[in-house]
DOVO-338662 format. One record per residue: residue number from 1; y, z, x negated of N, C-alpha, C, O in turn. Coordinates in Angstrom, 3 decimals, m for minus. Each point is the difference from the previous one (the first is absolute). Layout:
BEGIN
[NUM,[Y,Z,X],[Y,Z,X],[Y,Z,X],[Y,Z,X]]
...
This chain:
BEGIN
[1,[119.343,104.771,m115.518],[m1.187,0.624,m0.564],[m0.676,0.856,1.068],[0.643,0.842,0.627]]
[2,[m1.900,m1.053,m0.430],[m0.760,0.717,1.024],[m0.244,1.446,m0.427],[m0.212,0.296,m1.176]]
[3,[0.248,0.579,2.155],[m0.283,1.418,m0.199],[m1.182,0.380,0.875],[m0.044,m0.342,1.182]]
[4,[m0.919,1.053,m1.771],[m1.203,0.412,0.725],[m0.110,1.516,m0.028],[0.321,0.645,m0.998]]
[5,[m0.780,m0.091,2.114],[m0.246,1.442,0.073],[m1.223,0.236,0.873],[m0.333,m0.814,0.861]]
[6,[m0.330,1.939,m1.094],[m1.194,0.369,0.763],[0.104,1.447,0.444],[0.761,0.797,m0.549]]
[7,[m1.554,m0.488,1.564],[m0.106,1.369,0.467],[m1.299,0.172,0.754],[m0.604,m0.978,0.440]]
[8,[0.170,2.222,m0.288],[m1.230,0.327,0.728],[0.245,1.228,0.857],[0.842,0.845,m0.304]]
[9,[m1.608,m0.774,1.387],[0.103,1.155,0.873],[m1.329,0.200,0.714],[m0.690,m0.969,0.317]]
[10,[0.335,2.210,m0.068],[m1.175,0.339,0.796],[0.446,0.205,1.444],[0.929,0.761,0.269]]
[11,[m1.596,m1.442,0.654],[0.351,0.083,1.416],[m1.198,0.524,0.777],[m1.115,m0.496,m0.159]]
[12,[1.346,1.492,0.996],[m1.081,0.595,0.783],[m0.278,m0.841,1.236],[0.323,0.387,1.123]]
[13,[m0.928,m1.547,m1.354],[m0.377,m0.935,1.066],[m0.966,m1.007,m0.607],[m0.071,m0.146,m1.221]]
[14,[m0.662,m0.536,2.066],[m0.945,m1.009,m0.489],[0.751,m1.219,m0.512],[1.142,m0.234,0.396]]
[15,[m1.779,m0.557,m1.284],[0.643,m1.244,m0.444],[0.382,m0.906,1.180],[1.048,m0.644,m0.037]]
[16,[m1.874,0.589,1.069],[0.309,m0.837,1.170],[1.272,0.486,0.692],[0.832,m0.813,0.403]]
[17,[m0.672,2.131,m0.260],[1.205,0.543,0.635],[1.248,m0.264,m0.850],[1.064,m0.326,0.526]]
[18,[m1.209,0.469,m1.836],[1.134,m0.272,m0.895],[0.364,m1.487,0.074],[1.178,m0.345,0.098]]
[19,[m2.178,m0.529,m0.143],[0.267,m1.437,0.055],[0.615,m0.383,1.341],[0.875,m0.865,0.049]]
[20,[m1.313,1.488,1.033],[0.605,m0.269,1.308],[1.478,0.389,0.018],[0.815,m0.688,0.615]]
[21,[m0.473,1.780,m1.280],[1.404,0.411,m0.084],[0.812,m1.009,m0.806],[1.129,m0.323,0.367]]
[22,[m1.694,m0.173,m1.454],[0.690,m1.015,m0.807],[0.172,m1.285,0.811],[1.053,m0.637,m0.051]]
[23,[m2.084,0.264,0.794],[0.026,m1.239,0.782],[0.953,0.079,1.194],[0.377,m1.035,0.549]]
[24,[0.013,2.219,m0.146],[0.945,0.161,1.106],[1.417,m0.223,m0.550],[0.816,0.920,m0.045]]
[25,[m0.553,m2.138,m0.362],[1.236,m0.365,m0.689],[1.245,0.412,0.782],[0.978,0.460,m0.589]]
[26,[m1.009,m0.619,1.893],[1.169,0.327,0.814],[0.384,1.476,m0.113],[1.150,0.355,0.263]]
[27,[m2.096,0.513,m0.650],[0.274,1.427,m0.178],[0.572,0.337,m1.373],[0.448,1.125,m0.219]]
[28,[m0.455,m2.072,m0.700],[0.429,0.289,m1.367],[1.383,0.653,m0.081],[0.168,0.929,m0.790]]
[29,[0.829,m1.367,1.567],[1.303,0.674,m0.087],[m0.031,1.474,0.422],[0.932,0.745,m0.303]]
[30,[m1.981,m0.321,0.990],[m0.118,1.402,0.397],[m0.409,0.896,m1.166],[0.310,1.191,0.003]]
[31,[m1.004,m1.748,m1.001],[m0.431,0.830,m1.121],[0.549,m0.455,m1.349],[m0.195,0.680,m1.008]]
[32,[0.874,m1.816,0.980],[0.602,m0.499,m1.234],[1.499,m0.148,0.217],[0.442,m0.914,0.696]]
[33,[0.336,1.808,m1.287],[1.448,0.008,0.214],[0.680,m1.261,m0.531],[1.093,m0.336,0.456]]
[34,[m1.697,m0.360,m1.391],[0.623,m1.223,m0.525],[m0.197,m1.196,0.932],[0.726,m0.988,m0.111]]
[35,[m1.692,1.060,1.026],[m0.239,m1.096,0.948],[0.823,0.221,1.263],[m0.234,0.947,0.751]]
[36,[1.186,m1.821,m0.533],[0.858,0.092,1.182],[m0.639,m0.698,1.196],[0.228,0.395,1.143]]
[37,[m1.029,m1.435,m1.403],[m0.749,m0.685,1.052],[m1.193,m0.699,m0.626],[0.002,m0.311,m1.191]]
[38,[m1.024,0.067,2.008],[m1.191,m0.731,m0.434],[m0.579,m0.703,1.226],[m0.354,0.643,0.988]]
[39,[0.263,m1.963,m1.063],[m0.464,m0.815,1.120],[m1.139,m0.890,m0.478],[0.113,m0.680,m1.020]]
[40,[m1.206,0.692,1.764],[m1.137,m0.857,m0.327],[0.292,m1.397,0.540],[0.192,m0.181,1.203]]
[41,[m0.159,m0.807,m2.103],[0.263,m1.388,0.379],[m1.278,m0.738,0.381],[0.018,m0.862,0.878]]
[42,[m1.128,1.197,m1.534],[m1.290,m0.600,0.344],[m1.108,0.960,m0.398],[0.180,0.882,m0.839]]
[43,[m1.340,m1.082,1.473],[m1.149,0.883,m0.231],[m1.241,m0.825,m0.326],[m0.111,m1.173,0.356]]
[44,[m0.815,1.835,m1.046],[m1.325,m0.576,m0.219],[m0.799,0.104,1.293],[0.425,0.671,0.940]]
[45,[m1.575,m1.327,m0.886],[m0.847,0.032,1.197],[m0.420,1.413,0.387],[m0.209,0.282,1.180]]
[46,[0.082,0.614,m2.168],[m0.413,1.378,0.307],[1.160,0.874,0.479],[m0.190,1.184,0.279]]
[47,[1.386,m1.760,m0.183],[1.164,0.726,0.502],[0.880,0.625,m1.068],[1.108,0.448,0.296]]
[48,[m1.582,m0.413,m1.524],[0.816,0.588,m1.058],[1.153,m0.936,m0.374],[m0.124,m1.221,0.091]]
[49,[1.246,1.810,m0.513],[1.165,m0.808,m0.349],[m0.270,m0.963,m1.162],[m0.686,0.337,m0.964]]
[50,[1.241,m1.528,1.086],[m0.060,m0.991,m1.080],[1.392,m0.165,m0.605],[0.214,0.360,m1.158]]
[51,[0.732,m0.898,1.923],[1.382,m0.137,m0.462],[0.861,1.048,0.684],[m0.075,0.187,1.215]]
[52,[0.893,0.494,m2.007],[0.845,1.071,0.515],[1.415,m0.173,m0.545],[0.192,m0.225,m1.195]]
[53,[0.787,0.333,2.079],[1.401,m0.005,m0.412],[0.510,1.424,0.129],[m0.195,0.652,1.026]]
[54,[0.852,m0.176,m2.082],[0.507,1.365,0.002],[1.387,0.057,m0.612],[0.377,m0.825,m0.833]]
[55,[0.363,1.821,1.271],[1.289,0.285,m0.611],[m0.144,1.322,m0.737],[m0.425,1.006,0.568]]
[56,[0.789,m1.031,m1.845],[m0.120,1.199,m0.827],[1.334,0.301,m0.665],[0.823,m0.888,m0.225]]
[57,[m0.634,2.155,m0.081],[1.215,0.428,m0.678],[m0.374,1.059,m1.032],[m0.614,1.018,0.319]]
[58,[1.001,m1.286,m1.559],[m0.272,0.928,m1.112],[1.204,m0.003,m0.920],[0.554,m1.064,m0.277]]
[59,[m0.143,2.199,m0.194],[1.111,0.192,m0.941],[1.197,m0.896,0.325],[0.599,m0.592,m0.898]]
[60,[m0.254,0.496,2.181],[1.168,m0.759,0.408],[m0.201,m1.498,0.135],[0.950,m0.722,0.303]]
[61,[m2.172,0.237,m0.523],[m0.297,m1.423,0.131],[m0.850,m0.196,1.254],[m1.068,0.597,0.136]]
[62,[1.552,m1.437,0.775],[m0.736,m0.305,1.226],[m0.515,m1.428,m0.088],[0.703,m0.896,m0.467]]
[63,[m1.924,0.693,0.915],[m0.628,m1.319,m0.088],[m0.865,m0.244,1.222],[m0.632,0.918,0.522]]
[64,[0.612,m2.150,m0.077],[m0.944,m0.443,1.022],[m1.013,m0.869,m0.736],[0.360,m0.987,m0.641]]
[65,[m1.622,1.366,0.742],[m1.023,m0.722,m0.741],[m1.217,m0.248,0.863],[m0.219,0.662,1.014]]
[66,[m0.567,m1.637,m1.447],[m1.264,m0.283,0.671],[m1.113,0.112,m1.037],[0.121,m0.498,m1.120]]
[67,[m1.207,1.162,1.517],[m1.159,0.146,m0.875],[m1.255,m0.461,0.735],[m0.059,m0.002,1.230]]
[68,[m0.934,m0.387,m2.015],[m1.298,m0.389,0.560],[m1.045,1.003,m0.441],[m0.153,0.275,m1.190]]
[69,[m0.568,0.271,2.166],[m1.037,1.001,m0.250],[m1.373,m0.644,m0.119],[m0.285,m1.016,0.634]]
[70,[m0.564,1.630,m1.464],[m1.407,m0.352,m0.116],[m0.793,1.294,0.118],[0.275,0.972,m0.703]]
[71,[m1.266,m0.965,1.600],[m0.776,1.209,0.307],[m1.437,m0.163,m0.459],[m0.601,m1.062,0.165]]
[72,[0.057,2.123,m0.742],[m1.412,0.046,m0.367],[m0.623,1.212,0.685],[m0.137,1.072,m0.590]]
[73,[m0.233,m1.272,1.840],[m0.608,1.081,0.774],[0.892,1.219,0.042],[1.212,m0.101,0.192]]
[74,[m1.831,1.261,m0.375],[0.745,1.259,m0.020],[0.143,0.551,m1.417],[0.246,1.191,m0.190]]
[75,[m0.406,m2.077,m0.812],[0.066,0.477,m1.379],[1.233,m0.472,m0.759],[0.434,0.674,m0.934]]
[76,[0.150,m1.826,1.315],[1.146,m0.493,m0.762],[0.877,m0.902,0.857],[m0.484,m0.780,0.820]]
[77,[1.772,0.911,m1.034],[0.982,m0.908,0.583],[1.013,m0.318,m1.104],[0.411,0.872,m0.766]]
[78,[m0.027,m2.138,0.713],[1.019,m0.409,m0.956],[1.015,m0.888,0.705],[m0.274,m0.553,1.065]]
[79,[1.430,0.424,m1.663],[1.019,m0.882,0.562],[0.776,m0.647,m1.128],[0.077,0.507,m1.119]]
[80,[0.500,m1.661,1.466],[0.754,m0.787,m0.966],[1.238,m0.554,0.695],[m0.055,m0.402,1.163]]
[81,[1.156,0.386,m1.877],[1.260,m0.475,0.524],[m0.073,m1.484,0.353],[m0.492,m0.814,m0.782]]
[82,[0.985,0.478,1.965],[0.136,m1.397,0.430],[1.453,m0.437,m0.158],[0.278,m1.062,m0.556]]
[83,[0.660,1.898,1.055],[1.420,m0.333,m0.127],[0.841,1.271,m0.013],[m0.378,1.026,0.565]]
[84,[1.532,m1.124,m1.228],[0.913,1.133,m0.117],[1.321,m0.504,m0.574],[0.029,m0.969,m0.759]]
[85,[1.054,1.630,1.125],[1.290,m0.350,m0.597],[0.275,0.818,m1.261],[0.827,m0.396,m0.821]]
[86,[m1.506,1.527,0.658],[0.290,0.891,m1.122],[m1.126,0.107,m1.040],[0.216,0.513,m1.098]]
[87,[m1.416,m0.997,1.446],[m1.154,0.146,m0.900],[m0.552,m1.351,m0.432],[m0.062,m0.942,0.791]]
[88,[m0.335,0.860,m2.047],[m0.759,m1.155,m0.487],[m1.491,0.231,0.202],[m0.763,m0.947,0.190]]
[89,[0.350,2.225,m0.234],[m1.421,0.337,0.092],[m0.158,1.366,0.648],[0.775,0.920,m0.261]]
[90,[m1.781,m0.803,1.101],[m0.484,1.300,0.461],[m1.483,m0.162,0.281],[m0.405,m0.836,0.808]]
[91,[m0.384,1.629,m1.469],[m1.435,0.053,0.249],[m0.388,1.463,0.068],[0.458,0.821,m0.795]]
[92,[m1.306,m0.511,1.754],[m0.434,1.377,0.133],[m1.399,0.070,0.550],[m0.522,m0.976,0.540]]
[93,[m0.084,2.140,m0.681],[m1.313,0.201,0.606],[m0.336,1.473,0.119],[0.509,0.856,m0.724]]
[94,[m1.399,m0.609,1.682],[m0.665,1.288,0.159],[m1.486,m0.236,m0.222],[m0.560,m0.980,0.491]]
[95,[m0.073,1.873,m1.224],[m1.456,0.034,m0.124],[m0.431,1.368,0.519],[0.441,1.035,m0.500]]
[96,[m1.308,m1.047,1.510],[m0.455,1.238,0.638],[m1.435,0.296,m0.390],[m0.872,m0.865,0.075]]
[97,[0.641,2.109,m0.494],[m1.320,0.433,m0.433],[m0.352,1.302,0.712],[0.794,0.940,m0.011]]
[98,[m1.981,m0.870,0.634],[m0.390,1.273,0.610],[m0.029,1.107,m1.048],[m0.433,m0.212,m1.133]]
[99,[0.898,1.391,1.524],[m0.048,1.152,m0.900],[m0.499,1.195,0.795],[m0.170,m0.079,1.216]]
[100,[m0.058,1.168,m1.899],[m0.550,1.190,0.653],[0.815,0.476,1.184],[m0.559,0.462,0.995]]
[101,[1.880,m0.572,m1.092],[0.855,0.504,1.071],[0.504,m1.096,0.929],[0.789,0.276,0.903]]
[102,[m1.226,m1.503,m1.108],[0.454,m1.109,0.851],[0.071,m1.297,m0.765],[m1.013,m0.673,m0.192]]
[103,[2.224,0.312,m0.253],[0.216,m1.284,m0.655],[0.976,0.143,m1.148],[1.037,0.651,0.125]]
[104,[m1.379,m1.266,m1.245],[0.947,m0.124,m1.098],[0.670,m1.365,0.169],[m0.675,m1.027,0.055]]
[105,[2.001,1.026,0.026],[0.765,m1.236,0.137],[0.745,m0.262,m1.304],[0.894,0.757,m0.379]]
[106,[m1.271,m1.833,m0.301],[0.696,m0.435,m1.208],[0.955,m1.116,0.395],[m0.389,m0.946,0.684]]
[107,[1.637,1.058,m1.114],[1.047,m0.939,0.368],[0.619,m0.596,m1.257],[0.210,0.700,m0.990]]
[108,[0.076,m1.990,1.036],[0.654,m0.681,m1.113],[1.072,m0.929,0.560],[m0.202,m0.630,1.038]]
[109,[1.338,0.544,m1.723],[1.101,m0.845,0.433],[0.656,m0.634,m1.213],[0.324,0.682,m0.972]]
[110,[m0.128,m2.007,1.036],[0.726,m0.746,m1.019],[1.179,m0.686,0.673],[m0.157,m0.672,1.019]]
[111,[1.341,0.848,m1.601],[1.224,m0.571,0.559],[0.804,m0.642,m1.116],[0.110,0.547,m1.097]]
[112,[0.454,m1.721,1.391],[0.923,m0.670,m0.910],[1.220,m0.403,0.821],[m0.107,m0.788,0.940]]
[113,[1.259,1.331,m1.299],[1.237,m0.237,0.737],[0.687,m1.293,m0.431],[m0.059,m0.381,m1.169]]
[114,[0.713,m0.294,2.124],[0.846,m1.148,m0.313],[1.353,0.466,m0.519],[0.617,m0.657,m0.839]]
[115,[m0.168,1.792,1.345],[1.333,0.493,m0.321],[m0.074,0.980,m1.169],[m0.982,0.731,m0.136]]
[116,[2.007,m0.712,m0.702],[m0.019,0.950,m1.116],[0.344,1.413,0.479],[1.012,0.216,0.667]]
[117,[m1.858,0.719,m1.016],[0.245,1.417,0.269],[m0.325,0.779,m1.263],[m0.897,m0.386,m0.749]]
[118,[1.610,1.473,0.502],[m0.336,0.832,m1.159],[m1.453,0.484,0.075],[m0.508,0.299,1.080]]
[119,[m0.140,m0.230,m2.224],[m1.402,0.398,m0.072],[m0.302,1.316,0.695],[m1.041,0.137,0.641]]
[120,[1.946,0.840,m0.762],[m0.264,1.304,0.623],[m0.033,m0.111,1.523],[m0.742,0.737,0.648]]
[121,[1.532,m1.646,m0.062],[m0.039,m0.182,1.450],[m1.291,m0.680,0.443],[m0.571,0.347,1.034]]
[122,[0.119,m1.314,m1.822],[m1.255,m0.678,0.315],[m1.149,1.003,m0.041],[m0.839,0.024,0.900]]
[123,[0.801,0.802,m1.943],[m1.056,1.005,m0.121],[0.062,1.019,1.135],[m1.036,0.421,0.516]]
[124,[2.254,m0.024,m0.125],[0.168,0.942,1.098],[m0.522,m0.603,1.306],[m0.685,0.674,0.769]]
[125,[1.010,m1.940,m0.525],[m0.443,m0.673,1.228],[m1.512,m0.138,0.036],[m0.624,0.243,1.033]]
[126,[0.036,m0.629,m2.149],[m1.463,m0.172,m0.055],[m0.699,1.340,0.170],[m1.005,0.088,0.705]]
[127,[1.531,0.968,m1.351],[m0.603,1.334,0.143],[0.078,0.458,1.459],[m0.962,0.547,0.539]]
[128,[2.096,m0.772,0.080],[0.160,0.362,1.411],[m0.986,m0.774,0.869],[m0.588,0.559,0.926]]
[129,[0.405,m1.850,m1.224],[m0.949,m0.823,0.744],[m1.424,0.509,m0.135],[m0.738,0.056,0.983]]
[130,[0.349,0.313,m2.187],[m1.355,0.521,m0.234],[m0.178,1.343,0.701],[m1.040,0.247,0.611]]
[131,[2.037,0.615,m0.694],[m0.087,1.300,0.677],[m0.164,m0.174,1.507],[m0.818,0.677,0.624]]
[132,[1.594,m1.580,m0.048],[m0.101,m0.253,1.436],[m1.360,m0.591,0.357],[m0.615,0.390,0.993]]
[133,[0.154,m1.330,m1.810],[m1.267,m0.679,0.287],[m1.201,0.935,m0.120],[m1.051,m0.263,0.585]]
[134,[1.196,1.338,m1.329],[m1.103,0.951,m0.133],[0.246,1.238,0.868],[m0.742,0.253,0.949]]
[135,[1.773,0.509,m1.271],[0.271,1.242,0.727],[0.406,m0.252,1.449],[m0.397,0.745,0.896]]
[136,[1.187,m1.794,m0.667],[0.402,m0.326,1.368],[m1.185,m0.416,0.851],[m0.122,0.411,1.154]]
[137,[m0.759,m1.237,m1.735],[m1.213,m0.419,0.712],[m0.879,1.206,0.302],[m0.510,0.131,1.113]]
[138,[0.329,0.747,m2.089],[m0.824,1.200,0.195],[0.545,0.843,1.159],[m0.755,0.414,0.880]]
[139,[2.058,m0.166,m0.885],[0.605,0.808,1.056],[m0.197,m0.669,1.371],[m0.290,0.677,0.986]]
[140,[0.446,m2.000,m0.931],[m0.140,m0.732,1.266],[m1.436,0.068,0.517],[m0.229,0.262,1.181]]
[141,[m0.726,m0.496,m2.062],[m1.415,m0.025,0.417],[m0.468,1.386,0.391],[m0.755,0.138,0.963]]
[142,[1.172,0.881,m1.669],[m0.477,1.358,0.253],[0.768,0.729,1.101],[m0.291,1.163,0.276]]
[143,[1.241,m1.804,0.344],[0.822,0.665,1.038],[m0.829,0.453,1.179],[0.537,0.571,0.949]]
């Protein structure tokens, strides 16, 4: 059963600067504690990542997965699971909107595990993922 969670954060930077930080996939392990590695396998013509292989670890479960990114300028990025040993589904996105103090970043993540885990662990992992994707990104961009 898929689990979805959302979060939002205000970041004191332009949408372009926030999107550039998101697109710097190789830096993700520096601001996301669950990402142990992130490697760009292929890029679009504009240089942004297309296929990315990453190793992640959450609540004692480690997985190597590949996702495909889709970019819409500096306003939205989404990704969808291509392959994984532990997940049946992962879809996520950021929507960036200019705000008075910089950028509002709305984040959404849907995950469906192949392996059985107690519901409270799944919720804990998803909450941690959303917190990292919002608060971790904010801290990284505003450094």
